[in-house]
DRENDREN-346510 format. One record per residue (C-alpha): residue number from 1; residue in one letter; chain; x, y, z. Coordinates in steps of 0.2 Angstrom, whole numbers, plus 5000, padded with zeros to 4 digits. Example, Ala and Ser with C-alpha at 12.3 -4.5 7.8 and 13.67 -1.06 7.14 Angstrom:
<recs>
REC   k r c   c1   c2   c3
REC   1 A A 5062 4978 5039
REC   2 S A 5068 4995 5036
</recs>
This chain:
<recs>
REC   k r c   c1   c2   c3
REC   1 M A 5422 5738 5728
REC   2 E A 5419 5720 5732
REC   3 G A 5434 5712 5724
REC   4 S A 5451 5716 5717
REC   5 S A 5456 5734 5714
REC   6 L A 5469 5742 5704
REC   7 K A 5481 5757 5705
REC   8 S A 5489 5766 5691
REC   9 S A 5502 5780 5688
REC  10 H A 5503 5794 5675
REC  11 P A 5518 5805 5671
REC  12 G A 5517 5821 5680
REC  13 R A 5502 5817 5691
REC  14 T A 5506 5812 5708
REC  15 R A 5487 5810 5712
REC  16 R A 5485 5796 5699
REC  17 A A 5495 5785 5711
REC  18 V A 5480 5785 5723
REC  19 R A 5467 5786 5710
REC  20 R A 5456 5773 5702
REC  21 T A 5456 5759 5714
REC  22 A A 5439 5754 5707
REC  23 V A 5442 5745 5691
REC  24 A A 5439 5727 5693
REC  25 V A 5453 5716 5684
REC  26 L A 5455 5698 5687
REC  27 S A 5468 5692 5698
REC  28 A A 5475 5677 5690
REC  29 A A 5483 5670 5706
REC  30 A A 5468 5672 5717
REC  31 L A 5454 5672 5705
REC  32 V A 5444 5683 5716
REC  33 T A 5433 5696 5708
REC  34 G A 5417 5705 5711
REC  35 G A 5414 5697 5727
REC  36 L A 5414 5680 5719
REC  37 L A 5428 5669 5727
REC  38 A A 5437 5655 5718
REC  39 T A 5445 5648 5733
REC  40 A A 5459 5636 5734
REC  41 A A 5454 5629 5751
REC  42 P A 5455 5610 5751
REC  43 S A 5440 5609 5762
REC  44 V A 5429 5614 5747
REC  45 A A 5420 5598 5742
REC  46 A A 5419 5592 5724
REC  47 P A 5402 5591 5716
REC  48 A A 5392 5576 5720
REC  49 A A 5390 5563 5707
REC  50 S A 5374 5564 5696
REC  51 S A 5362 5550 5696
REC  52 S A 5358 5552 5678
REC  53 A A 5361 5537 5667
REC  54 A A 5371 5549 5655
REC  55 S A 5389 5552 5661
REC  56 S A 5389 5567 5673
REC  57 H A 5402 5579 5677
REC  58 A A 5407 5569 5693
REC  59 A A 5404 5552 5685
REC  60 A A 5415 5556 5671
REC  61 S A 5430 5561 5682
REC  62 T A 5445 5552 5683
REC  63 G A 5448 5560 5700
REC  64 A A 5452 5577 5707
REC  65 S A 5469 5584 5705
REC  66 T A 5478 5599 5711
REC  67 A A 5486 5612 5700
REC  68 S A 5500 5624 5705
REC  69 T A 5498 5642 5700
REC  70 G A 5513 5649 5710
REC  71 A A 5519 5649 5727
REC  72 S A 5503 5653 5736
REC  73 S A 5488 5646 5726
REC  74 T A 5482 5629 5720
REC  75 A A 5467 5623 5709
REC  76 H A 5457 5607 5711
REC  77 T A 5451 5600 5695
REC  78 Q A 5440 5587 5688
REC  79 R A 5438 5580 5671
REC  80 L A 5421 5583 5662
REC  81 C A 5421 5568 5651
REC  82 A A 5424 5549 5653
REC  83 A A 5440 5542 5646
REC  84 P A 5438 5533 5630
REC  85 A A 5433 5515 5633
REC  86 K A 5438 5507 5616
REC  87 K A 5448 5511 5601
REC  88 G A 5440 5524 5590
REC  89 Q A 5432 5533 5604
REC  90 M A 5436 5551 5609
REC  91 A A 5435 5561 5626
REC  92 C A 5432 5580 5628
REC  93 M A 5447 5590 5634
REC  94 A A 5438 5600 5647
REC  95 L A 5443 5602 5665
REC  96 T A 5432 5610 5679
REC  97 R A 5438 5619 5694
REC  98 T A 5430 5610 5710
REC  99 D A 5436 5624 5722
REC 100 V A 5426 5638 5715
REC 101 M A 5410 5644 5722
REC 102 H A 5396 5642 5708
REC 103 H A 5380 5652 5706
REC 104 L A 5366 5653 5693
REC 105 G A 5361 5668 5683
REC 106 I A 5367 5685 5678
REC 107 T A 5376 5695 5691
REC 108 P A 5376 5713 5685
REC 109 N A 5386 5720 5700
REC 110 A A 5399 5706 5701
REC 111 T A 5411 5698 5689
REC 112 P A 5412 5679 5688
REC 113 S A 5428 5670 5693
REC 114 G A 5439 5666 5678
REC 115 Y A 5445 5676 5663
REC 116 G A 5432 5684 5652
REC 117 P A 5431 5692 5635
REC 118 T A 5441 5708 5639
REC 119 D A 5455 5698 5647
REC 120 L A 5457 5687 5632
REC 121 Q A 5456 5702 5620
REC 122 S A 5469 5711 5630
REC 123 A A 5481 5695 5632
REC 124 Y A 5481 5691 5614
REC 125 A A 5479 5709 5607
REC 126 L A 5463 5705 5598
REC 127 P A 5450 5717 5590
REC 128 S A 5432 5716 5597
REC 129 S A 5424 5722 5581
REC 130 A A 5430 5710 5568
REC 131 G A 5423 5694 5562
REC 132 A A 5406 5700 5557
REC 133 G A 5397 5688 5546
REC 134 A A 5410 5674 5549
REC 135 T A 5403 5657 5556
REC 136 V A 5413 5647 5569
REC 137 A A 5408 5629 5570
REC 138 I A 5409 5619 5586
REC 139 V A 5409 5600 5585
REC 140 D A 5405 5590 5600
REC 141 A A 5397 5574 5605
REC 142 Q A 5379 5572 5613
REC 143 D A 5367 5586 5616
REC 144 D A 5367 5601 5628
REC 145 P A 5348 5605 5630
REC 146 N A 5353 5622 5638
REC 147 A A 5366 5627 5625
REC 148 A A 5356 5642 5618
REC 149 A A 5350 5648 5636
REC 150 D A 5367 5646 5643
REC 151 L A 5375 5656 5629
REC 152 N A 5363 5670 5631
REC 153 T A 5367 5671 5650
REC 154 Y A 5386 5672 5646
REC 155 R A 5384 5685 5633
REC 156 S A 5372 5695 5643
REC 157 Q A 5384 5695 5658
REC 158 Y A 5398 5702 5648
REC 159 G A 5388 5714 5638
REC 160 L A 5391 5705 5621
REC 161 P A 5379 5706 5607
REC 162 A A 5364 5694 5608
REC 163 C A 5368 5678 5598
REC 164 T A 5351 5668 5597
REC 165 T A 5342 5656 5585
REC 166 A A 5329 5670 5582
REC 167 N A 5342 5683 5576
REC 168 G A 5351 5670 5565
REC 169 C A 5367 5671 5575
REC 170 F A 5366 5654 5583
REC 171 K A 5361 5637 5576
REC 172 K A 5362 5619 5583
REC 173 I A 5361 5604 5572
REC 174 N A 5365 5585 5573
REC 175 Q A 5378 5577 5563
REC 176 N A 5366 5575 5548
REC 177 G A 5360 5593 5548
REC 178 S A 5344 5591 5557
REC 179 T A 5338 5604 5570
REC 180 T A 5326 5593 5578
REC 181 S A 5332 5575 5579
REC 182 L A 5346 5579 5592
REC 183 P A 5357 5566 5601
REC 184 S A 5354 5561 5619
REC 185 P A 5360 5574 5632
REC 186 D A 5375 5571 5642
REC 187 S A 5381 5583 5656
REC 188 G A 5399 5580 5653
REC 189 W A 5399 5585 5635
REC 190 A A 5386 5599 5639
REC 191 G A 5400 5607 5650
REC 192 E A 5412 5605 5635
REC 193 I A 5399 5613 5624
REC 194 S A 5397 5628 5636
REC 195 L A 5415 5630 5636
REC 196 D A 5417 5630 5617
REC 197 L A 5402 5642 5614
REC 198 D A 5408 5654 5627
REC 199 M A 5426 5655 5621
REC 200 V A 5420 5659 5603
REC 201 S A 5409 5673 5611
REC 202 A A 5423 5680 5621
REC 203 V A 5436 5680 5607
REC 204 C A 5424 5684 5592
REC 205 P A 5408 5693 5599
REC 206 Q A 5403 5697 5581
REC 207 C A 5404 5679 5574
REC 208 H A 5390 5668 5571
REC 209 I A 5391 5651 5580
REC 210 L A 5386 5634 5573
REC 211 L A 5385 5619 5585
REC 212 V A 5386 5602 5577
REC 213 E A 5382 5588 5589
REC 214 A A 5388 5571 5585
REC 215 T A 5377 5556 5589
REC 216 S A 5391 5548 5600
REC 217 A A 5410 5551 5604
REC 218 S A 5416 5539 5591
REC 219 M A 5428 5547 5578
REC 220 D A 5417 5542 5564
REC 221 D A 5402 5551 5571
REC 222 L A 5413 5566 5576
REC 223 G A 5421 5566 5559
REC 224 T A 5404 5566 5551
REC 225 A A 5399 5581 5561
REC 226 V A 5415 5590 5555
REC 227 N A 5410 5587 5537
REC 228 Q A 5393 5593 5541
REC 229 A A 5400 5609 5548
REC 230 V A 5410 5612 5532
REC 231 A A 5394 5608 5521
REC 232 Q A 5385 5621 5531
REC 233 G A 5397 5634 5525
REC 234 A A 5408 5636 5541
REC 235 K A 5426 5641 5537
REC 236 Y A 5432 5639 5555
REC 237 V A 5429 5622 5564
REC 238 S A 5434 5619 5582
REC 239 N A 5436 5601 5589
REC 240 S A 5439 5600 5608
REC 241 Y A 5442 5581 5609
REC 242 G A 5455 5567 5606
REC 243 G A 5460 5550 5609
REC 244 S A 5474 5538 5606
REC 245 E A 5482 5536 5589
REC 246 D A 5480 5521 5579
REC 247 S A 5484 5515 5561
REC 248 S A 5467 5520 5554
REC 249 D A 5470 5539 5558
REC 250 T A 5477 5542 5540
REC 251 T A 5461 5536 5533
REC 252 A A 5451 5547 5545
REC 253 D A 5462 5562 5539
REC 254 S A 5456 5560 5521
REC 255 Q A 5438 5556 5526
REC 256 Y A 5435 5570 5539
REC 257 F A 5449 5584 5540
REC 258 N A 5455 5587 5522
REC 259 H A 5445 5603 5519
REC 260 P A 5456 5616 5509
REC 261 G A 5451 5634 5513
REC 262 V A 5444 5629 5530
REC 263 A A 5453 5632 5547
REC 264 I A 5451 5616 5558
REC 265 T A 5458 5617 5575
REC 266 V A 5460 5603 5587
REC 267 S A 5465 5602 5606
REC 268 S A 5482 5594 5608
REC 269 G A 5476 5584 5624
REC 270 D A 5476 5586 5643
REC 271 E A 5487 5572 5649
REC 272 G A 5504 5579 5646
REC 273 Y A 5517 5573 5634
REC 274 G A 5511 5561 5621
REC 275 A A 5503 5562 5604
REC 276 E A 5484 5561 5602
REC 277 Y A 5472 5561 5587
REC 278 P A 5465 5571 5578
REC 279 A A 5478 5584 5584
REC 280 A A 5490 5573 5574
REC 281 S A 5481 5576 5558
REC 282 K A 5492 5585 5545
REC 283 Y A 5477 5595 5540
REC 284 V A 5472 5603 5556
REC 285 T A 5480 5616 5568
REC 286 A A 5485 5607 5584
REC 287 V A 5482 5619 5598
REC 288 G A 5492 5617 5614
REC 289 G A 5489 5625 5631
REC 290 T A 5497 5638 5642
REC 291 A A 5496 5645 5660
REC 292 L A 5492 5664 5657
REC 293 K A 5495 5676 5670
REC 294 R A 5495 5695 5672
REC 295 A A 5513 5703 5672
REC 296 S A 5512 5721 5677
REC 297 G A 5527 5731 5672
REC 298 T A 5529 5722 5655
REC 299 T A 5525 5729 5638
REC 300 R A 5512 5715 5635
REC 301 G A 5505 5715 5652
REC 302 W A 5504 5696 5652
REC 303 S A 5515 5681 5653
REC 304 E A 5513 5663 5648
REC 305 T A 5522 5646 5652
REC 306 V A 5518 5628 5647
REC 307 W A 5503 5622 5656
REC 308 N A 5508 5607 5667
REC 309 T A 5499 5602 5683
REC 310 S A 5506 5584 5685
REC 311 S A 5513 5569 5676
REC 312 T A 5495 5566 5671
REC 313 E A 5488 5583 5668
REC 314 G A 5495 5596 5656
REC 315 T A 5495 5601 5638
REC 316 G A 5498 5587 5625
REC 317 S A 5512 5587 5613
REC 318 G A 5523 5574 5604
REC 319 C A 5528 5565 5588
REC 320 S A 5514 5556 5578
REC 321 A A 5517 5538 5575
REC 322 Y A 5507 5538 5559
REC 323 D A 5503 5555 5551
REC 324 A A 5516 5562 5539
REC 325 K A 5525 5578 5542
REC 326 P A 5517 5593 5533
REC 327 T A 5528 5603 5522
REC 328 W A 5528 5618 5533
REC 329 Q A 5535 5609 5548
REC 330 T A 5554 5610 5548
REC 331 D A 5558 5603 5565
REC 332 T A 5571 5589 5565
REC 333 G A 5567 5579 5580
REC 334 C A 5552 5571 5573
REC 335 S A 5551 5563 5556
REC 336 K A 5532 5563 5556
REC 337 R A 5519 5576 5562
REC 338 T A 5524 5586 5577
REC 339 I A 5511 5592 5590
REC 340 A A 5507 5607 5593
REC 341 D A 5506 5621 5580
REC 342 V A 5501 5636 5591
REC 343 S A 5493 5637 5609
REC 344 A A 5482 5648 5620
REC 345 V A 5477 5648 5639
REC 346 A A 5472 5631 5645
REC 347 D A 5478 5629 5663
REC 348 P A 5462 5628 5675
REC 349 A A 5472 5637 5688
REC 350 T A 5472 5652 5676
REC 351 G A 5455 5647 5669
REC 352 L A 5441 5654 5660
REC 353 A A 5423 5659 5666
REC 354 V A 5410 5648 5658
REC 355 Y A 5391 5647 5661
REC 356 D A 5384 5629 5661
REC 357 S A 5367 5625 5669
REC 358 Y A 5363 5608 5662
REC 359 Q A 5365 5597 5678
REC 360 A A 5378 5610 5683
REC 361 S A 5377 5625 5695
REC 362 G A 5380 5639 5683
REC 363 W A 5396 5649 5683
REC 364 Q A 5411 5638 5682
REC 365 V A 5430 5640 5680
REC 366 Y A 5435 5628 5666
REC 367 G A 5452 5624 5658
REC 368 G A 5460 5611 5647
REC 369 T A 5465 5612 5628
REC 370 S A 5446 5612 5626
REC 371 A A 5447 5630 5629
REC 372 S A 5462 5634 5618
REC 373 S A 5455 5626 5602
REC 374 P A 5439 5637 5601
REC 375 I A 5450 5652 5605
REC 376 I A 5462 5649 5591
REC 377 A A 5447 5645 5579
REC 378 S A 5440 5661 5583
REC 379 V A 5456 5670 5580
REC 380 Y A 5456 5663 5563
REC 381 A A 5439 5670 5561
REC 382 L A 5445 5687 5566
REC 383 A A 5459 5686 5554
REC 384 G A 5447 5684 5539
REC 385 T A 5442 5671 5526
REC 386 P A 5456 5658 5523
REC 387 A A 5462 5658 5505
REC 388 A A 5454 5644 5493
REC 389 N A 5464 5628 5491
REC 390 T A 5476 5632 5506
REC 391 T A 5478 5623 5523
REC 392 P A 5476 5637 5536
REC 393 A A 5487 5626 5548
REC 394 S A 5502 5632 5538
REC 395 Y A 5498 5651 5540
REC 396 P A 5507 5653 5557
REC 397 Y A 5523 5646 5550
REC 398 S A 5524 5661 5538
REC 399 H A 5521 5674 5552
REC 400 T A 5531 5668 5567
REC 401 G A 5535 5686 5572
REC 402 S A 5517 5689 5575
REC 403 L A 5515 5677 5589
REC 404 N A 5520 5677 5608
REC 405 D A 5534 5665 5609
REC 406 V A 5532 5654 5625
REC 407 T A 5550 5649 5631
REC 408 S A 5548 5641 5648
REC 409 G A 5540 5626 5656
REC 410 S A 5538 5608 5650
REC 411 N A 5524 5595 5650
REC 412 G A 5533 5579 5653
REC 413 S A 5549 5569 5652
REC 414 C A 5558 5568 5635
REC 415 G A 5576 5571 5639
REC 416 G A 5575 5590 5638
REC 417 S A 5569 5589 5620
REC 418 Y A 5559 5603 5612
REC 419 L A 5545 5590 5610
REC 420 C A 5540 5592 5628
REC 421 T A 5550 5607 5633
REC 422 A A 5547 5625 5629
REC 423 K A 5561 5635 5620
REC 424 S A 5564 5650 5609
REC 425 G A 5555 5647 5593
REC 426 Y A 5546 5631 5589
REC 427 D A 5542 5618 5603
REC 428 G A 5530 5604 5605
REC 429 P A 5519 5610 5620
REC 430 T A 5516 5628 5614
REC 431 G A 5520 5626 5595
REC 432 L A 5526 5643 5588
REC 433 G A 5517 5653 5602
REC 434 T A 5501 5661 5606
REC 435 P A 5491 5675 5596
REC 436 N A 5498 5693 5596
REC 437 G A 5485 5700 5586
REC 438 T A 5478 5691 5570
REC 439 A A 5492 5693 5558
REC 440 A A 5499 5675 5561
REC 441 F A 5482 5668 5556
REC 442 T A 5481 5675 5539
REC 443 N A 5487 5668 5522
REC 444 G A 5503 5675 5514
REC 445 G A 5522 5673 5514
REC 446 S A 5534 5679 5527
REC 447 T A 5549 5691 5524
REC 448 G A 5557 5684 5539
REC 449 G A 5554 5701 5548
REC 450 N A 5540 5710 5556
REC 451 T A 5522 5710 5551
REC 452 V A 5512 5726 5549
REC 453 T A 5493 5723 5549
REC 454 V A 5481 5737 5544
REC 455 T A 5463 5736 5549
REC 456 N A 5452 5739 5534
REC 457 P A 5439 5752 5538
REC 458 G A 5427 5747 5524
REC 459 S A 5419 5758 5511
REC 460 Q A 5417 5777 5516
REC 461 S A 5404 5790 5510
REC 462 T A 5405 5808 5514
REC 463 V A 5396 5824 5508
REC 464 V A 5406 5837 5497
REC 465 N A 5412 5853 5506
REC 466 T A 5408 5844 5523
REC 467 A A 5422 5841 5535
REC 468 A A 5427 5822 5536
REC 469 S A 5439 5811 5546
REC 470 L A 5443 5793 5547
REC 471 Q A 5456 5785 5559
REC 472 I A 5466 5771 5552
REC 473 H A 5472 5758 5564
REC 474 A A 5487 5747 5562
REC 475 T A 5497 5735 5572
REC 476 D A 5515 5728 5572
REC 477 S A 5521 5711 5576
REC 478 A A 5536 5718 5585
REC 479 S A 5534 5730 5600
REC 480 G A 5541 5747 5601
REC 481 Q A 5540 5750 5582
REC 482 T A 5535 5768 5576
REC 483 L A 5523 5767 5561
REC 484 T A 5522 5779 5547
REC 485 Y A 5506 5781 5537
REC 486 S A 5503 5786 5519
REC 487 A A 5489 5785 5506
REC 488 T A 5485 5786 5488
REC 489 G A 5469 5789 5479
REC 490 L A 5461 5800 5493
REC 491 P A 5447 5812 5487
REC 492 A A 5453 5829 5484
REC 493 G A 5454 5840 5500
REC 494 L A 5458 5825 5511
REC 495 S A 5475 5820 5518
REC 496 I A 5482 5808 5530
REC 497 N A 5493 5812 5545
REC 498 A A 5509 5802 5543
REC 499 S A 5512 5800 5562
REC 500 S A 5494 5796 5568
REC 501 G A 5485 5789 5553
REC 502 L A 5471 5801 5554
REC 503 I A 5463 5805 5537
REC 504 S A 5455 5822 5538
REC 505 G A 5450 5837 5528
REC 506 T A 5435 5844 5518
REC 507 P A 5432 5835 5501
REC 508 T A 5430 5847 5487
REC 509 A A 5424 5837 5472
REC 510 T A 5411 5823 5470
REC 511 G A 5415 5806 5464
REC 512 T A 5421 5789 5470
REC 513 S A 5440 5786 5474
REC 514 N A 5449 5770 5477
REC 515 V A 5460 5773 5492
REC 516 T A 5475 5762 5497
REC 517 V A 5483 5766 5514
REC 518 T A 5501 5759 5517
REC 519 V A 5508 5758 5534
REC 520 K A 5527 5755 5537
REC 521 D A 5538 5752 5552
REC 522 G A 5556 5756 5555
REC 523 T A 5562 5740 5547
REC 524 N A 5552 5744 5531
REC 525 A A 5540 5730 5534
REC 526 S A 5523 5736 5528
REC 527 G A 5505 5732 5527
REC 528 T A 5490 5739 5516
REC 529 A A 5472 5741 5516
REC 530 S A 5461 5746 5501
REC 531 F A 5444 5753 5501
REC 532 S A 5432 5765 5491
REC 533 W A 5427 5783 5496
REC 534 A A 5412 5791 5489
REC 535 V A 5410 5810 5489
REC 536 T A 5392 5815 5485
REC 537 T A 5382 5831 5485
REC 538 S A 5367 5835 5497
REC 539 G A 5360 5846 5483
REC 540 G A 5349 5860 5492
REC 541 G A 5335 5850 5501
REC 542 G A 5343 5834 5494
REC 543 T A 5348 5818 5502
REC 544 C A 5358 5813 5517
REC 545 T A 5373 5802 5516
REC 546 S A 5375 5790 5530
REC 547 A A 5391 5794 5539
REC 548 Q A 5400 5794 5556
REC 549 L A 5404 5812 5561
REC 550 L A 5415 5812 5577
REC 551 T A 5434 5815 5575
REC 552 N A 5445 5802 5583
REC 553 P A 5430 5792 5590
REC 554 G A 5441 5778 5598
REC 555 F A 5454 5790 5606
REC 556 E A 5468 5781 5597
REC 557 S A 5475 5798 5591
REC 558 G A 5475 5804 5609
REC 559 A A 5466 5820 5612
REC 560 T A 5464 5824 5594
REC 561 G A 5447 5832 5591
REC 562 W A 5442 5832 5609
REC 563 T A 5443 5844 5624
REC 564 Q A 5447 5836 5640
REC 565 S A 5451 5839 5658
REC 566 S A 5469 5834 5662
REC 567 G A 5473 5816 5659
REC 568 V A 5456 5809 5654
REC 569 I A 5461 5801 5638
REC 570 D A 5475 5789 5641
REC 571 N A 5482 5772 5636
REC 572 S A 5487 5765 5653
REC 573 T A 5486 5746 5656
REC 574 S A 5478 5749 5673
REC 575 A A 5461 5749 5665
REC 576 P A 5455 5741 5649
REC 577 A A 5450 5750 5633
REC 578 H A 5435 5743 5624
REC 579 S A 5446 5741 5608
REC 580 G A 5463 5747 5604
REC 581 S A 5474 5755 5617
REC 582 Y A 5466 5772 5622
REC 583 K A 5450 5776 5631
REC 584 A A 5443 5790 5641
REC 585 W A 5444 5788 5660
REC 586 L A 5434 5800 5670
REC 587 D A 5435 5801 5689
REC 588 G A 5440 5786 5700
REC 589 Y A 5449 5796 5713
REC 590 G A 5439 5792 5728
REC 591 T A 5438 5811 5733
REC 592 T A 5428 5826 5727
REC 593 H A 5432 5827 5709
REC 594 T A 5425 5832 5692
REC 595 D A 5431 5827 5675
REC 596 T A 5425 5832 5658
REC 597 L A 5426 5827 5640
REC 598 S A 5418 5835 5624
REC 599 Q A 5418 5837 5606
REC 600 S A 5407 5848 5594
REC 601 V A 5399 5841 5579
REC 602 T A 5387 5847 5565
REC 603 I A 5372 5836 5562
REC 604 P A 5367 5838 5543
REC 605 S A 5350 5846 5540
REC 606 T A 5346 5833 5527
REC 607 C A 5347 5818 5538
REC 608 T A 5332 5811 5547
REC 609 S A 5342 5800 5560
REC 610 A A 5356 5805 5571
REC 611 T A 5362 5793 5585
REC 612 F A 5376 5796 5598
REC 613 T A 5383 5779 5604
REC 614 F A 5397 5775 5615
REC 615 Y A 5404 5760 5626
REC 616 L A 5403 5764 5644
REC 617 Y A 5411 5754 5659
REC 618 V A 5406 5759 5676
REC 619 S A 5417 5752 5690
REC 620 S A 5414 5757 5708
REC 621 Q A 5418 5754 5726
REC 622 E A 5401 5760 5731
REC 623 T A 5391 5746 5738
REC 624 T A 5374 5754 5739
REC 625 T A 5360 5748 5728
REC 626 S A 5349 5764 5730
REC 627 T A 5359 5780 5731
REC 628 A A 5368 5788 5716
REC 629 Y A 5384 5796 5724
REC 630 D A 5395 5797 5709
REC 631 K A 5387 5802 5692
REC 632 L A 5391 5804 5674
REC 633 T A 5380 5815 5663
REC 634 V A 5379 5816 5644
REC 635 A A 5374 5832 5637
REC 636 A A 5371 5841 5621
REC 637 G A 5374 5859 5624
REC 638 S A 5365 5863 5640
REC 639 T A 5353 5849 5638
REC 640 T A 5356 5833 5648
REC 641 L A 5353 5818 5637
REC 642 A A 5357 5804 5649
REC 643 T A 5364 5801 5667
REC 644 Y A 5373 5786 5674
REC 645 S A 5380 5783 5691
REC 646 N A 5388 5770 5703
REC 647 L A 5371 5761 5702
REC 648 N A 5376 5756 5684
REC 649 K A 5392 5748 5689
REC 650 G A 5396 5731 5680
REC 651 S A 5409 5719 5674
REC 652 G A 5413 5727 5657
REC 653 Y A 5409 5739 5643
REC 654 V A 5391 5741 5638
REC 655 Q A 5385 5751 5622
REC 656 R A 5374 5766 5626
REC 657 S A 5365 5777 5614
REC 658 V A 5355 5793 5614
REC 659 N A 5345 5801 5600
REC 660 L A 5352 5817 5592
REC 661 S A 5339 5818 5578
REC 662 S A 5331 5834 5586
REC 663 Y A 5348 5843 5583
REC 664 K A 5348 5841 5564
REC 665 G A 5355 5857 5555
REC 666 Q A 5364 5862 5571
REC 667 T A 5381 5862 5578
REC 668 V A 5381 5855 5595
REC 669 T A 5394 5851 5609
REC 670 L A 5393 5834 5616
REC 671 K A 5400 5833 5633
REC 672 F A 5403 5820 5646
REC 673 T A 5404 5826 5664
REC 674 G A 5409 5814 5678
REC 675 T A 5407 5820 5697
REC 676 E A 5413 5810 5712
REC 677 D A 5409 5814 5730
REC 678 S A 5421 5813 5745
REC 679 S A 5424 5795 5747
REC 680 L A 5423 5778 5738
REC 681 A A 5430 5779 5720
REC 682 T A 5419 5777 5704
REC 683 S A 5427 5776 5687
REC 684 F A 5418 5780 5671
REC 685 L A 5427 5772 5656
REC 686 I A 5422 5778 5639
REC 687 D A 5427 5771 5622
REC 688 D A 5422 5769 5604
REC 689 T A 5411 5783 5602
REC 690 A A 5401 5787 5587
REC 691 V A 5388 5800 5580
REC 692 N A 5380 5790 5565
REC 693 V A 5368 5800 5554
REC 694 S A 5357 5793 5540
</recs>
């Protein structure tokens, strides 16, 4: 494989130590993946200045800087936007790496440099399937003419669902709501817009995106754009810009940011210790920045420190000179508003992959708290609609146990105070910490203990006297907790496994039940989810009830329901799951080997449609573009439905589907078979399977 490789171990299997060197995972230190090098060599030239009258990436720069990422790597950066020229003007908070090789277009066989969607979902324990129907608004200045096209390239590269104007997912308007009279373009702000759109896509792939472009970078125009975003119905609004505080800020607070029931996030700044506005607004969630690195051998698999490159580059924090302290902030070293509230990755040296083609060269590695603001706005969207008449900035303060506490690093000089120095609990540079799931971004009080979050599976419908199963998923804010599952209101004939959370059985009577699942941990902290479950009759030649038929489709209950060759279903961190912790991992040894995985399913005769779907990630050391050396076949009984190979290798999971309609009325065994030849490993990773009938 061209790029980084990975080895893993598995109890009782000595071969696993030499297996699976093909899964491409980003090296945060070297940023080398898929043959694309993010080099730290000082000889790499910075981009040439644009001749455009609009401020360009280079023209807007205040100079390149060098960011330390450890003992052996550095990162050279450049600001995208010009510094504010006068009072009331804002600058975007994006930084671009100038030492990364850029290229245009989709690269199916290579992963762009910088963290991508699966990295962020892994680092922050985020679900990839939540957020459907939610709209995250991005507020920026000026126009990015290539916004829609660049968004499509980013999402296509990573196998994310299409988000276009045509399918209603993406919308671009000006600050007055018009889709046609857009502001003049600016390449610096276009880079900011690309970063923002891509971060929403990475964290909440199911979310809709509203881009509101302000006429200029003045606070009044940007604030008008915020109001427009809320008027358009967005419940999550990200603002990746800031400027100096002044006495008019409290007026701007009431004019632009006081929107109860709307999560408004703002970048804390990129110039180190010192308060900025609008991060200082008491109505917003001020988002600081971290350096995010992989940490093998740890439970989380990641570590974070305060982002600080130099005395003039790093995450912002501080004590506001004007804004009053919100009631939920209880720190004692600042009598007014303290920045920040929470944080996320922002260090360009551990930066994000972004696609920007407007007066730019395509794939970039960006950083700055411009990245952390849309990340946190999208986490709010994953967590669900904010409660009416509440200020979502207060939510994390009620769920401190559901955040990753960042305890090391500083962003300036403040005499060792928490205002610029990380410590256990709250501090200025990173706030309360970074996301550990979505629980910290939901409304509700805190018991002072752990937080158990149960994913609501939605309304269920099954056929009487037909076997049914449903896997309940839950997470705990504390690591190492054993969860116990119980349920009330289940249809007769169904029960829940107290250890695994699998609901299964054969319903014996028709009707609709209101089910409540409760999940508790060892400290007696609990979470619940309620949903309806309809049991209907097919009635002879009758009707088909839409349903998902596979048992344990996401492998979160281990091998339950599946027949596998040894070690196929696992929860190792050496390769990513599409969601949750478990996936099926076939092959990857680099020697002659065969792995299998199968489950039998009955397709109801009354259904007219049956589709088998699954997410597949093919990672291979093979470099050929013409010969299928290693293969994965998908079969129903003795019939091959689909074949994949090393020629299908990519940078992440892609959903595949096959039609099972011809098998209605039959019980059929669905089987994956992975075969490798004698050299060069290919791994076939499978997750989130489903057989949907209707």
